[in-house]
PAVEXGU-188262 format. One record per atom (N, C-alpha, C): chain; atom name; x, y, z; residue number from 1. Coordinates in pm, whole numbers, plus 32768, in hexadecimal, padded with zeros to 4 digits. Example, Ala and Ser with C-alpha at 12.3 -4.5 7.8 and 13.67 -1.06 7.14 Angstrom:
// PAVEXGU-188262
  fifi  votor  east  north    up  zavo
     A      N  8527   7DC7  830C     1
     A     CA  84CE   7E3E  830C     1
     A      C  8528   7EB6  830C     1
     A      N  8505   7F1F  82C4     2
     A     CA  8557   7F96  82CA     2
     A      C  850A   8003  8313     2
This chain:
// PAVEXGU-188262
  fifi  votor  east  north    up  zavo
     A      N  9FF7   659C  5083     1
     A     CA  9F69   65D5  507F     1
     A      C  9F4E   659A  511B     1
     A      N  9EFB   65E3  5167     2
     A     CA  9ECD   6593  51DA     2
     A      C  9E39   653A  51F4     2
     A      N  9E24   6505  524A     3
     A     CA  9DDB   64AE  527B     3
     A      C  9D51   64D9  5271     3
     A      N  9D61   6545  5282     4
     A     CA  9CEA   658E  5272     4
     A      C  9CA9   65D6  5202     4
     A      N  9D12   65FC  519E     5
     A     CA  9D00   6603  511A     5
     A      C  9CB0   658D  50BE     5
     A      N  9D00   6509  50F7     6
     A     CA  9CD6   649F  50B5     6
     A      C  9C3C   648E  50CF     6
     A      N  9C22   647E  514E     7
     A     CA  9BA6   647F  5194     7
     A      C  9B40   64CE  513D     7
     A      N  9B69   654E  514F     8
     A     CA  9B1B   6582  50F0     8
     A      C  9AF8   657D  5044     8
     A      N  9B6C   6540  5036     9
     A     CA  9B59   6505  4F92     9
     A      C  9AE7   6490  4F8B     9
     A      N  9B08   6444  4FDD    10
     A     CA  9ACB   63D4  4FE0    10
     A      C  9A40   63D5  5008    10
     A      N  99FD   642A  5043    11
     A     CA  9975   6476  5056    11
     A      C  9952   64BC  4FC3    11
     A      N  9983   64FA  4F8A    12
     A     CA  9982   6527  4F10    12
     A      C  995C   64B1  4EBE    12
     A      N  99C0   6451  4E95    13
     A     CA  99AA   63E2  4E65    13
     A      C  9947   6394  4E67    13
     A      N  9927   6389  4EDF    14
     A     CA  988C   6346  4EFF    14
     A      C  9821   6362  4EEF    14
     A      N  9846   6407  4EEE    15
     A     CA  97A6   643A  4EC6    15
     A      C  97B7   6435  4E54    15
     A      N  97FF   6497  4DF7    16
     A     CA  980E   6496  4D63    16
     A      C  9821   63FF  4CF8    16
     A      N  9838   63BA  4D42    17
     A     CA  984D   6347  4CCE    17
     A      C  981B   62BA  4CF9    17
     A      N  9801   629D  4D7F    18
     A     CA  97DA   6225  4DA6    18
     A      C  9725   6248  4DB1    18
     A      N  971C   6292  4E28    19
     A     CA  968A   62C1  4E35    19
     A      C  964E   6303  4DD1    19
     A      N  9682   6313  4D73    20
     A     CA  9632   638A  4CD1    20
     A      C  9633   6307  4C98    20
     A      N  9650   6298  4C88    21
     A     CA  9643   621B  4C3B    21
     A      C  95E4   61D3  4C57    21
     A      N  9583   61F2  4CE0    22
     A     CA  9514   61AA  4D10    22
     A      C  9528   616D  4D8C    22
     A      N  9599   6140  4DA9    23
     A     CA  95D0   6103  4E2F    23
     A      C  9579   614D  4EA0    23
     A      N  950B   610A  4EE6    24
     A     CA  94B9   6155  4F4D    24
     A      C  94FA   6115  4FDB    24
     A      N  951D   60A4  4FEB    25
     A     CA  952E   6050  5060    25
     A      C  957B   60A2  50B1    25
     A      N  9555   60B3  5141    26
     A     CA  959E   6114  519E    26
     A      C  95F8   60C2  51CC    26
     A      N  9627   6071  51DE    27
     A     CA  9667   5FFA  521F    27
     A      C  96F3   6010  51A7    27
     A      N  96DA   5FF0  5135    28
     A     CA  9743   5FEA  50DD    28
     A      C  977D   6080  50C2    28
     A      N  9722   60E6  5098    29
     A     CA  9739   6175  5091    29
     A      C  97A9   6181  5104    29
     A      N  978C   6167  5179    30
     A     CA  97CF   6182  51EB    30
     A      C  9850   6156  5206    30
     A      N  9861   60DF  51E9    31
     A     CA  98E7   608C  51CA    31
     A      C  991C   60B4  514C    31
     A      N  98FD   60DD  50F5    32
     A     CA  9941   6104  508C    32
     A      C  997A   619E  50AB    32
     A      N  9928   61F7  50F8    33
     A     CA  9978   6272  510F    33
     A      C  99D8   626D  5176    33
     A      N  99DF   61E4  51B3    34
     A     CA  9A59   61E1  522C    34
     A      C  9AAB   61A2  51F6    34
     A      N  9ABF   6173  5168    35
     A     CA  9B15   60FB  513B    35
     A      C  9B8F   615E  510A    35
     A      N  9C2C   6159  513A    36
     A     CA  9C93   6181  5114    36
     A      C  9CBE   6180  5095    36
     A      N  9C83   6198  501F    37
     A     CA  9CA0   6149  4FA8    37
     A      C  9D40   6160  4F98    37
     A      N  9D75   61FD  4FD7    38
     A     CA  9DF4   6214  4FA6    38
     A      C  9E64   61C8  4FB7    38
     A      N  9E6E   6161  501D    39
     A     CA  9E9C   60EE  5050    39
     A      C  9E9E   6085  4FF5    39
     A      N  9E28   6073  4FE0    40
     A     CA  9E10   5FDE  4F97    40
     A      C  9E7C   5FA6  4F19    40
     A      N  9E7D   5FF0  4ED3    41
     A     CA  9EF0   5FDD  4E47    41
     A      C  9F65   5FA5  4E80    41
     A      N  9F93   6009  4ECD    42
     A     CA  A030   5FFA  4F06    42
     A      C  A043   5F52  4F62    42
     A      N  9FDF   5F4A  4FA2    43
     A     CA  9FE8   5EEA  5001    43
     A      C  9FF7   5E62  4F74    43
     A      N  9F9A   5E81  4F27    44
     A     CA  9F61   5DD5  4EDB    44
     A      C  9FCF   5DE1  4E6E    44
     A      N  9FFF   5E54  4E34    45
     A     CA  A089   5E3F  4DE8    45
     A      C  A0F4   5E17  4E27    45
     A      N  A10E   5E38  4EB8    46
     A     CA  A181   5E43  4EF9    46
     A      C  A180   5D86  4F1E    46
     A      N  A0F6   5D73  4F54    47
     A     CA  A0E5   5CDB  4F75    47
     A      C  A10E   5C6F  4F01    47
     A      N  A0F0   5CB0  4E9E    48
     A     CA  A0C7   5C52  4E07    48
     A      C  A12C   5C69  4DDE    48
     A      N  A1A1   5CAC  4DFD    49
     A     CA  A215   5CCA  4DA7    49
     A      C  A204   5CE1  4D1C    49
     A      N  A1A9   5D33  4CED    50
     A     CA  A194   5D0C  4C84    50
     A      C  A208   5D84  4C19    50
     A      N  A22D   5D3E  4BB0    51
     A     CA  A2BE   5D92  4B69    51
     A      C  A28A   5D8D  4ACE    51
     A      N  A2DD   5DBD  4A93    52
     A     CA  A2CE   5DE5  49FC    52
     A      C  A2B4   5D79  4999    52
     A      N  A2C5   5D0A  49C5    53
     A     CA  A2E3   5C81  497D    53
     A      C  A255   5C47  49A1    53
     A      N  A1F8   5C74  49F1    54
     A     CA  A18F   5C02  4A56    54
     A      C  A11B   5C44  49D9    54
     A      N  A0C1   5BA0  49CB    55
     A     CA  A05F   5BC2  49B4    55
     A      C  9FDD   5BAD  4A06    55
     A      N  9F71   5BE5  4A1E    56
     A     CA  9F0A   5BD2  4A73    56
     A      C  9E83   5BD9  4A2A    56
     A      N  9E60   5B98  4A9F    57
     A     CA  9DB5   5B7B  4A67    57
     A      C  9D44   5BD2  4AE4    57
     A      N  9CFB   5C22  4AC8    58
     A     CA  9CA7   5C34  4B09    58
     A      C  9C1D   5C1B  4B13    58
     A      N  9BFD   5BCF  4B60    59
     A     CA  9B50   5B90  4B6F    59
     A      C  9AFA   5BFA  4BAA    59
     A      N  9A96   5C15  4B8A    60
     A     CA  9A42   5C6E  4B96    60
     A      C  9A63   5D06  4BBA    60
     A      N  9A99   5D2B  4B6C    61
     A     CA  9AC6   5DB1  4B2E    61
     A      C  9A88   5E45  4B45    61
     A      N  9A0D   5E2B  4B9D    62
     A     CA  99B5   5EA5  4BBA    62
     A      C  99C0   5EFE  4B49    62
     A      N  9A15   5F6B  4B7A    63
     A     CA  9A29   5FF9  4B23    63
     A      C  9AA1   5FE1  4ACA    63
     A      N  9ADA   5F92  4AE6    64
     A     CA  9B76   5F90  4A73    64
     A      C  9BDD   5FCB  4ACF    64
     A      N  9BAC   601D  4B64    65
     A     CA  9C23   605E  4B76    65
     A      C  9C9F   6015  4BA2    65
     A      N  9CAC   5FAE  4BE8    66
     A     CA  9CD2   5F48  4C1D    66
     A      C  9D47   5F23  4BA6    66
     A      N  9D00   5EF7  4B37    67
     A     CA  9D46   5EE4  4AE8    67
     A      C  9DCD   5F41  4AA5    67
     A      N  9D7A   5FAB  4A89    68
     A     CA  9DA2   600F  4A3E    68
     A      C  9E3A   6042  4A9B    68
     A      N  9E19   6051  4B1F    69
     A     CA  9E97   6077  4B68    69
     A      C  9EFC   5FEB  4B71    69
     A      N  9ED9   5F9F  4B71    70
     A     CA  9F31   5F1C  4B79    70
     A      C  9F7B   5F00  4AFB    70
     A      N  9F44   5F2A  4A85    71
     A     CA  9F88   5F33  4A0B    71
     A      C  9FE7   5F88  4A17    71
     A      N  9FF2   5FD6  4A59    72
     A     CA  A080   6025  4A4D    72
     A      C  A115   5FD8  4A8F    72
     A      N  A0F0   5F9F  4AE4    73
     A     CA  A191   5F62  4B2B    73
     A      C  A17A   5EDF  4AD8    73
     A      N  A0FF   5EA1  4A98    74
     A     CA  A117   5E22  4A8B    74
     A      C  A113   5E15  49DC    74
     A      N  A135   5DA3  496A    75
     A     CA  A15E   5DB0  48F5    75
     A      C  A0D8   5D87  48B8    75
     A      N  A08C   5D59  48E0    76
     A     CA  9FEC   5D5B  48C2    76
     A      C  9F8F   5D23  4904    76
     A      N  9F07   5D70  4904    77
     A     CA  9EB6   5D64  4967    77
     A      C  9E1C   5D22  48F2    77
     A      N  9DF9   5CD9  4907    78
     A     CA  9D66   5C8D  48ED    78
     A      C  9D11   5C85  4970    78
     A      N  9C91   5CDC  4953    79
     A     CA  9C2C   5D04  498B    79
     A      C  9B9F   5CC7  4962    79
     A      N  9B47   5C69  49B9    80
     A     CA  9ADD   5C50  498A    80
     A      C  9A62   5C68  49E1    80
     A      N  99F9   5CB4  498D    81
     A     CA  9993   5CD7  49CF    81
     A      C  9910   5C90  4978    81
     A      N  98CA   5C62  49E0    82
     A     CA  9861   5C29  49BE    82
     A      C  97D6   5C8E  4977    82
     A      N  97D8   5CFA  499B    83
     A     CA  977E   5D48  4990    83
     A      C  97C5   5DB0  48F4    83
     A      N  9783   5D85  488F    84
     A     CA  97B6   5DC4  4821    84
     A      C  97B1   5E49  480D    84
     A      N  9734   5E84  4845    85
     A     CA  9730   5F3B  4842    85
     A      C  97C4   5F59  489A    85
     A      N  97D5   5F20  48FC    86
     A     CA  981C   5F72  495E    86
     A      C  98CB   5F33  4910    86
     A      N  98CB   5ECC  48E8    87
     A     CA  9948   5E98  48A8    87
     A      C  996B   5EED  483E    87
     A      N  98F7   5F16  47D8    88
     A     CA  991E   5F93  4777    88
     A      C  994D   600C  47BC    88
     A      N  9901   602D  47FC    89
     A     CA  9929   608A  4830    89
     A      C  99B8   60C6  4884    89
     A      N  99DA   6059  48D2    90
     A     CA  9A43   6046  4914    90
     A      C  9AE8   603E  4890    90
     A      N  9AB8   5FEB  4832    91
     A     CA  9B16   5FD3  47D5    91
     A      C  9B18   603F  4797    91
     A      N  9AA0   60A5  4752    92
     A     CA  9AA2   612D  4716    92
     A      C  9AF7   61A4  475C    92
     A      N  9B17   618F  480A    93
     A     CA  9B3B   61E7  4853    93
     A      C  9BF4   61C4  4853    93
     A      N  9BED   612C  4861    94
     A     CA  9C8E   6114  482E    94
     A      C  9CBD   612D  478A    94
     A      N  9C84   612B  4741    95
     A     CA  9C86   616C  46D1    95
     A      C  9CD5   6202  46BE    95
     A      N  9C65   6260  46FD    96
     A     CA  9C76   62D4  46FE    96
     A      C  9CE0   62E3  4745    96
     A      N  9D25   62A3  47C4    97
     A     CA  9DB0   62C8  4832    97
     A      C  9E25   6269  47D6    97
     A      N  9E13   6261  475B    98
     A     CA  9E8A   61FD  46F1    98
     A      C  9ED3   617A  4761    98
     A      N  9E71   6137  4795    99
     A     CA  9EA1   60E2  47E4    99
     A      C  9E86   6056  4796    99
     A      N  9EF5   6054  4753   100
     A     CA  9F05   5FE2  46BB   100
     A      C  9F1D   5F67  4709   100
     A      N  9F64   5F4A  4778   101
     A     CA  9F75   5EE0  47B3   101
     A      C  9F03   5EB0  4807   101
     A      N  9E8D   5EE3  47F6   102
     A     CA  9E1D   5EB3  4860   102
     A      C  9DA0   5E8F  47E8   102
     A      N  9D7C   5E33  4809   103
     A     CA  9CE6   5DDF  4787   103
     A      C  9C90   5DDB  47F3   103
     A      N  9C07   5E15  47EB   104
     A     CA  9BAB   5E06  484B   104
     A      C  9B40   5DBE  47E2   104
     A      N  9AFE   5D4E  4802   105
     A     CA  9AAA   5CED  47AA   105
     A      C  9A29   5CCD  47FA   105
     A      N  99C3   5CB3  47BB   106
     A     CA  9928   5C94  47EF   106
     A      C  994A   5BEF  47E5   106
     A      N  9943   5BB4  4853   107
     A     CA  9927   5B34  486C   107
     A      C  9925   5AF8  48F2   107
     A      N  991F   5A56  490B   108
     A     CA  991C   5A27  4976   108
     A      C  998C   5A19  49B0   108
     A      N  99B8   5A6C  49F4   109
     A     CA  9A50   5A51  4A42   109
     A      C  9A81   59C3  4A87   109
     A      N  9A17   598D  4ABA   110
     A     CA  9A26   591B  4AFF   110
     A      C  9A5B   587B  4A7F   110
     A      N  9A50   58C8  4A23   111
     A     CA  9A6F   5866  49A6   111
     A      C  9AFE   58A2  497A   111
     A      N  9B14   5908  49CB   112
     A     CA  9BD6   5926  4981   112
     A      C  9BED   592E  4904   112
     A      N  9C54   5963  48D8   113
     A     CA  9C6D   596B  4846   113
     A      C  9CDA   58ED  482D   113
     A      N  9CC2   586A  47FB   114
     A     CA  9CF1   5826  47FB   114
     A      C  9D5A   586D  4773   114
     A      N  9D2F   589E  4704   115
     A     CA  9D95   58A1  469F   115
     A      C  9E1E   58F0  46A8   115
     A      N  9DDC   5944  4732   116
     A     CA  9E65   59A2  4755   116
     A      C  9EA7   598E  47CD   116
     A      N  9E98   5910  480A   117
     A     CA  9ED6   58CB  489B   117
     A      C  9F44   5892  4862   117
     A      N  9F99   58A8  48A6   118
     A     CA  9F81   58B2  495A   118
     A      C  9FB8   5941  496D   118
     A      N  9FA6   594F  49F4   119
     A     CA  9FA6   59EB  4A26   119
     A      C  9FF7   59DD  4A8C   119
     A      N  A038   5A54  4A8F   120
     A     CA  A0B4   5A57  4B2B   120
     A      C  A059   5A73  4BB8   120
     A      N  9FDF   5AAC  4B9A   121
     A     CA  9F87   5ADD  4BF6   121
     A      C  9EEF   5AE3  4BBC   121
     A      N  9E9F   5AB0  4C2B   122
     A     CA  9E04   5AC0  4BFC   122
     A      C  9DC1   5B0F  4C87   122
     A      N  9D90   5B71  4C4F   123
     A     CA  9D37   5BAF  4CCC   123
     A      C  9C9A   5B95  4CBC   123
     A      N  9C75   5B6D  4D23   124
     A     CA  9BFF   5B4D  4D1C   124
     A      C  9B9D   5BB6  4D6B   124
     A      N  9B46   5BDC  4D43   125
     A     CA  9ACB   5C2E  4D98   125
     A      C  9A50   5BF8  4D91   125
     A      N  9A43   5B84  4D60   126
     A     CA  9999   5B36  4D9D   126
     A      C  99A6   5AE3  4E01   126
     A      N  9933   5AC4  4E34   127
     A     CA  993A   5A4B  4E79   127
     A      C  9911   59BA  4E38   127
     A      N  993E   596C  4E54   128
     A     CA  9929   58D9  4E55   128
     A      C  995C   5883  4EAE   128
     A      N  991C   57F7  4E91   129
     A     CA  992D   57AE  4F0C   129
     A      C  999B   574A  4F18   129
     A      N  99F2   574E  4E91   130
     A     CA  9A61   5703  4E87   130
     A      C  9AB0   5729  4E17   130
     A      N  9B24   573C  4E09   131
     A     CA  9B75   5764  4D9B   131
     A      C  9B56   571D  4D29   131
     A      N  9AF7   5753  4CB7   132
     A     CA  9B0C   570B  4C1F   132
     A      C  9B75   56E4  4BEF   132
     A      N  9B73   566F  4BB2   133
     A     CA  9BE7   5630  4B84   133
     A      C  9C27   567A  4B06   133
     A      N  9BCD   56DB  4AD2   134
     A     CA  9C20   5744  4A40   134
     A      C  9C56   5798  4A90   134
     A      N  9C67   57B9  4B0E   135
     A     CA  9CD2   580A  4B38   135
     A      C  9D14   57DC  4B7C   135
     A      N  9D1F   5779  4B90   136
     A     CA  9D99   5712  4BAD   136
     A      C  9E0F   5702  4B42   136
     A      N  9DF4   5710  4AAC   137
     A     CA  9E6C   56DA  4A59   137
     A      C  9E93   5756  4A34   137
């Protein structure tokens, strides 16, 4: 697929999935439309050397997309989303896609998942001033 095809798809996704959900901030929409998502996951999994035996934790799961994609090379992915309705939607999408190795739950990701720890890698998509102790374990 050419760069132009990806750019066109990003524009469609931006309009049909992001703006359609109520995001109106033009700076955010512009940045989102330009972000080359088609390369993000490959670099992330290569850099993290994610393998079939690895257990991952994603904090700030947003839509569940990263967790779903990472569940393919990883052994198991646990993703935490604080917004209950969005977490339910993401979990339902994963069930529809038969992503059995991907669990999306509602909760405070900064508290980690102590009952599932330790993890081989933790992906964090939230802002904080210092790494919470729960994520260091």
